[in-house]
C-alpha positions in Angstrom: 48.4 31.2 -5.9 46.0 30.2 -8.7 46.4 26.5 -8.2 46.3 26.8 -4.4 42.8 28.4 -4.6 41.5 25.3 -6.2 38.7 26.9 -8.2 39.3 24.8 -11.3 39.4 27.5 -14.0 42.4 27.7 -16.3 45.0 30.3 -15.6 44.6 33.2 -17.9 47.1 34.0 -20.6 48.9 37.0 -19.2 50.6 37.8 -22.5 47.3 38.1 -24.4 45.9 41.5 -25.3 42.7 41.0 -23.4 44.4 41.1 -20.0 44.4 44.9 -19.6 45.3 45.2 -15.9 47.8 43.2 -13.9 48.2 44.4 -10.3 50.1 42.6 -7.6 50.6 43.0 -3.9 53.8 41.9 -2.2 54.3 40.8 1.3 56.4 43.4 3.1 57.8 40.8 5.5 55.7 42.3 8.3 52.6 40.6 9.4 49.4 42.1 7.9 51.1 44.7 5.7 51.6 44.7 2.0 53.7 46.6 -0.6 52.9 47.6 -4.1 54.7 45.9 -7.0 58.0 47.5 -7.8 59.0 47.9 -4.2 61.9 45.6 -3.5 61.6 42.8 -1.0 58.5 40.8 -0.7 56.8 37.9 -2.4 53.6 38.3 -4.3 50.7 37.4 -2.0 47.7 38.7 -4.1 47.0 39.8 -7.6 44.1 41.3 -9.6 43.8 40.8 -13.3 41.2 42.5 -15.5 40.3 40.8 -18.8 38.2 42.4 -21.5 34.9 40.6 -22.4 31.8 41.7 -24.2 28.3 42.1 -22.9 25.7 41.0 -25.5 22.5 42.9 -25.9 19.6 41.7 -28.1 17.1 44.3 -29.3 14.2 43.3 -31.4 10.7 44.3 -32.3 8.4 41.6 -30.7 5.7 42.3 -33.3 7.9 42.0 -36.4 7.1 38.7 -38.1 6.2 35.2 -36.8 8.0 33.5 -33.9 9.8 31.3 -36.5 10.8 34.4 -38.6 12.2 36.1 -35.5 14.2 33.0 -34.6 15.6 32.8 -38.1 16.6 36.4 -38.0 18.1 35.9 -34.5 20.2 32.9 -35.8 21.6 35.0 -38.6 22.4 37.9 -36.4 23.8 35.6 -33.7 26.3 34.1 -36.1 27.3 37.5 -37.5 27.9 38.8 -33.9 29.9 35.7 -33.0 32.1 36.1 -36.1 32.6 39.8 -35.4 33.6 39.2 -31.8 36.1 36.5 -32.9 37.5 38.8 -35.6 38.1 41.4 -32.9 40.0 39.0 -30.8 37.5 38.5 -28.0 37.4 35.2 -26.2 33.8 35.4 -25.0 30.7 37.4 -24.5 28.4 37.6 -21.5 24.6 37.8 -21.8 22.4 38.8 -18.9 18.9 37.5 -19.5 15.8 39.0 -18.0 14.3 36.6 -15.4 11.0 36.5 -17.2 12.5 35.0 -20.4 15.6 33.3 -18.9 14.2 29.8 -18.8 12.9 29.5 -22.3 15.5 31.7 -24.0 18.2 30.2 -22.0 17.4 26.7 -23.4 17.7 28.1 -26.9 21.0 29.8 -26.1 22.4 26.6 -24.7 21.6 24.9 -28.0 23.8 27.6 -29.7 26.7 26.8 -27.5 26.2 29.3 -24.7 26.9 28.1 -21.2 25.1 29.1 -18.0 27.8 30.2 -15.7 27.7 28.4 -12.3 29.2 31.4 -10.5 27.0 34.3 -9.4 27.7 37.5 -11.3 28.5 40.8 -9.6 28.8 44.2 -11.3 30.8 47.2 -10.0 30.4 50.6 -11.7 33.9 52.2 -11.9 32.9 55.7 -12.9 
């Protein structure tokens, strides 16, 4: 199913601890109907996986120090946060940048190895 979709992202490691939900829907053999996993009979026709990721927030006092000092502080904190996330076993972090600073700050993030995701982001509150 993954390869047939042709989206070009690697298949996730289903054995890793970051995949916290694995739900499948099986074809019941009747047109348009499905069955939950565990029911005997059908082939898997759809699946949903939930993988843990982190959302990064940056809080700073815009009046504390010069722009250069703020950047140096950010670099130190950035590396500490990256190392902490890696030590916790996370694969990635997401950052949602306010539109008014996205262009300039985004360029700086790219120099630090951040990638601008080509796919639009959607959020669903679950509680």
